[in-house]
N, C-alpha and C positions, 0 to 999 in steps of 0.2 A: 504494499500499499504506500501511498505517498501523501505528503502534506504540502498543499499548494497555498502560498501566501502572496498576495498582491498588494502593492502600496502605490498610491498615486501621489505625485509631488510635482513641483515646478523646478526646472533647472534653468540656469542662466546660460545664454550662448552668446559669444562675442563674434561679430562679423566686421570685416573691414570692407568698405564700399567706396567707390570713387564718387566725386561730387556729381558727375553727369548722370549717374544711376539714381542717386537721391533726388536730383532735380526732375528727372523723368517721373519718379514715383509721386513727387509733390505737384506734378502738373505744371512745372516750370518749363521755360523754353528748353528744348533738347539739343544736345550736341548732334551735328550732322553726320550721318553715316552714308553708306552707299545709297543712292537714290533718294537721299533725305530722310532715310529711316532711323529711328532710335532703336539700337540693338543692344541687348544684354548678352554677355558671353559668361558662361558658367562652367565650371569643372566639377564633375562628380567623382567620388572616391571609389565607386564599383562600376562594373560593366552595366550598361543601361538594360533595364528589363523591358518586357512587352507591355501592351496596353489593355490586356484583359484585367479589369479590376478584381476579379477572383483571385489573381496572383499578386495582389498588392501587398506582399508580405515584408518588403524591406523599404528603407527610406528612399532609395533611388527610384523604385517603382512608383512610390507615392508622389514624389516630386514631379516626375514626368506626367503621370496621370492627372495630377491636380491642375495642369494647364489646360486640360481638355474637359475633364468631367466635373460635375457638381453634385452634391448631396442636398439634402433638405436644408441642413444647418452646417455652420462651421463655428469653431472657436473664435470668440471676439479678440481681435487684435488688441494686445496689451491688457486684456481682461483676465478674470480669475478662472479657475477650473470649471466653474459652473456658470460662465457667462458665454452666451452664444448669440450669433447673428444668423438671420435667415440667408440662405442662398436661393435654392428654388422655392423654399417656403416664405411666402410673404408675411404670414402670421401663423400662430398655432394657439390652441386652448386645450385645457385639461379639464375632464370631468371631476365632480366632487369626490369620487372614490379613488381618484389618482390612476385609474386604469384606462379610461377612454381619452385618447388624444385625437385631435382633428388638425390637420395641416392644410392651410389655403395656399395654393401655388401662386406664384407671380404669373400675371397674365401676359407679361412680355418675355417669358422664358422660352427659347426655342433651340432645337438641335440644329447642328450645321454639318452637312456633309459635302466637302468641296471636291470630291473625286470626280473622275471623268465620267462615271456613270453613277450619279447620286442617287440616293434611296428615294428621293422625292423631287418633284419638278422644282427647279430653283434651288435645290439642295438644303431646304429648310422645312421644318415642321414644329409646331408648338409642343411644348412639353405637357403631357397630360397625367392626371392621377393614375391612370392605368400603367404609365411607364414606371412609376414609383413601385407599384404593386408587383409588376413583372421582374423588376430588378432585385427587389428583396427576395422574391420567390426563387430567383435564379441562384442567390447565395445559399438558399436552404435546399436546393435540388441535391439529393444524395448521390446522383449519378456524376456530378461535377466535383465532388469532394473538395469544396472550397475551404481553405484553411481559415476563412474568417467567419465560418458558420457560428463559432463561439459568441459573436456579437448579438445574435438573435436567439440563440439556444435557450429554451425554457422561458422565453420572454412573451411571445405573441400567442394569444389564445388560439388553439387548434393547430399551430404551425408544426410543433414537434410531432404530434400524432399524424399529421398529413406526410411529414417527411419519413416517419417510420413505416407508414403504409406503402409509400412509393418504394422504399428501400427493400420491402418484402415483395415488390412486383405487382402491387395492386393497380389494375389498368386504369381505374377512375382516378386514383391519386396521381399516377404519372401523367394523366391527361391534363390535370389541373397544372402542373408544372410546364407542360408543353404549350398550353394556351396562354400561359402568364397570368393565371387566376381564374376564379369561378365566383358566382354570386354569393355562394354560401361556404366556400372552402378556400382558405381556412377562414374561421369565423372571425378572427381578429384582424384581418387585413383586407381591405377592400377599397375601391374607388367609389365614392358617393356620387361624384359627377366628374366632369373633366378637370376641375380645379380643386377638389377636396379629397384628401386621403384620410381614412379612419383607420386608426390603430387601436385595437382593444387588447389590453395585456392581460396575461394570465396572473399577474400579480403587479402591485404598484412598483414602479422602477424609477425612483428619483434620478437615476443616471441615464434615462433613455436618451436625452439629447447628446450626451457624450457618446453613446453607442452610435447614434445616428450620424454623428460627425466623423465616424470612422471612415477611412478610405475605402472599406469593402462595401459601404452603403451608398455609393455613388449611383446616379440614375443613368441608364443607357438605354437607347430605343431598341425594342425587341428586334426590329428589322436588322439592326447592325450586328447583334450576336447570332442571329439565325442565318445570316449571309455567310457563306463558306468562302467566297472569293470577291474582294479581298477580305481576309479574315480579320476579326477584331483585334487580334493581338498585334497586327501591323497596320491597321487602319482604323484608328479610334473615331468614333462619333459621339460627340458630347454637346453640352449646352454651355460650356465654359468660354472665357474670353479669347482663347487661342484654338487654332486648329494645327494638326501636324502637317507640316509642308514638305519636310525632307526627313528621311529615316534610313540610317545605317544601323541595322541591328546590332546591339551590344556596344556600339561605338559613338554614335552621334545622332542627335535629334534637333531638328529646327522647327520652331513653332512661330506662326505669324497670327496677327490679331484678326479675329473675325470681323469682316466688314459689317459695319452697322451694329455691332454688339450693344446691347442695352447698357446704359451708363450707370450701372450699379457701382457703388463705391466701397472701398475697404478702409483700413486705418490711415492709408496715405493719400486717398482721393479716388476720383473716378477711375475705373478700370476700362481697358488694360493700360498699364503705365508705359509699356513698350510697343513698338511696331513688330519686333522680332525678338525671340529668345532662343540662343543656341546652347544646347548642353552636350558637353563631350566628356567621355570617360577618360579620366586621368588618375591612374591608380596610385601613384607614388605622391605622398605628401610634400616631399621636397620639390617635385616637379610643379605641383599646383602653386606652391609658394613662389617659385622662380617665375611662373607664368604671370602671377599677380603683380610681382615687383617689376616686370617688364611692361606691364599695362596690357597684356594679351587676354586677361580675364577680368571680370568685373565684381567679383565677390570672393572673399576668402575668409573662412573660419580659421583663425590663427591656430596651427598645430602647436602641441607642447614643446617641440624642439625649436620652434621659431617664434614663440610668443614673446620672449623677453627682447628679442631684436626688433620685432615689428610693433610691439606695444609697450610704451614706457609711461609709467605714472598714470595709467588709465587713458592714455591718448596715443594716437598713431605716432610712430617714430617721425622725427622732423622731416626726413626726406620724403616720407609718404604724405604727411600733412601739406608739404609744399605743393604736391600735385592735387590737392584737394580731397585727399582720402579721409574718410570719417569712420569712426568706430561706433557700431551700433550695438548695444547690449540689450537683448530681449529675453524674457522668461518664456519658456515652452513647457507644455504638459509632459510629463514623463510618467511611464508605468514600469515598475519593477516586479518581477515575479520570481519567487524563490521556491524551488521543488525539492523536497527531501525525501528520498527513497527510504523506506523502512522494511 
């Protein structure tokens, strides 16, 4: 048997950013790049993962997918562990017993598919409540063996029973997952109308919003994950402020701003802050540091072996400050789990 203990806390993260990236985030005049675009260049410490949210098991996958996909809610920038802002959800309410939650979707949220053969005419479709239901059901489908199932396990009324029935081969249960939902199964998850999602919980869950802010709970149109070519893992379709424009699996991803994306804001101002974001896998910490010092990437969490050289007395080193580099210290949610085998 094993003893599992989890603890939630906040940890501080220090990041060095050049002035032009901070100016873009604040909505200030941007430095000119090729074709007048504001471009952010980022180096990630692992090989780049694919774009199926069921595989969002590491930070790199989550960073990439976050550019394209959205969930109902997200952690509030600069807020506490229990402070959230809506993404796809414009508002939400909780019933008196703490078990019934209703989420009202933003009327201006839309999926964008820029491919040569888009899923819909014009490449866009409004996000509907049925998409939320189908995406959460996909997370629960036992055939897909999603690592993030723990987020919903034991939470939604009737969902565990439906999953168990499907795992046992029950055709009716399997059909619910294939269709992306049914009027009465599971009882605790349904689309009331195009813009309202009803979640009926098996028990009160004060941490529900924390769970829904998980990268596993993003919303993907069923047409995208049912399509086999191009596959979702290499051609994500979401409602976020960016779309995937170039993709070299495991090595490089280029995102461009969705034309006419809704002007939703975050802690820095209206999104998107950049016209283009380029992510490259750079596995060696010393190489990432060198690229930043050369001005070839625009963000660097200082590593332990270079922190004293790059940060002095809580400020960027003078040679970095002279180039307009700023040190941004943020608190981020952190989850630690200790497993003791007995």
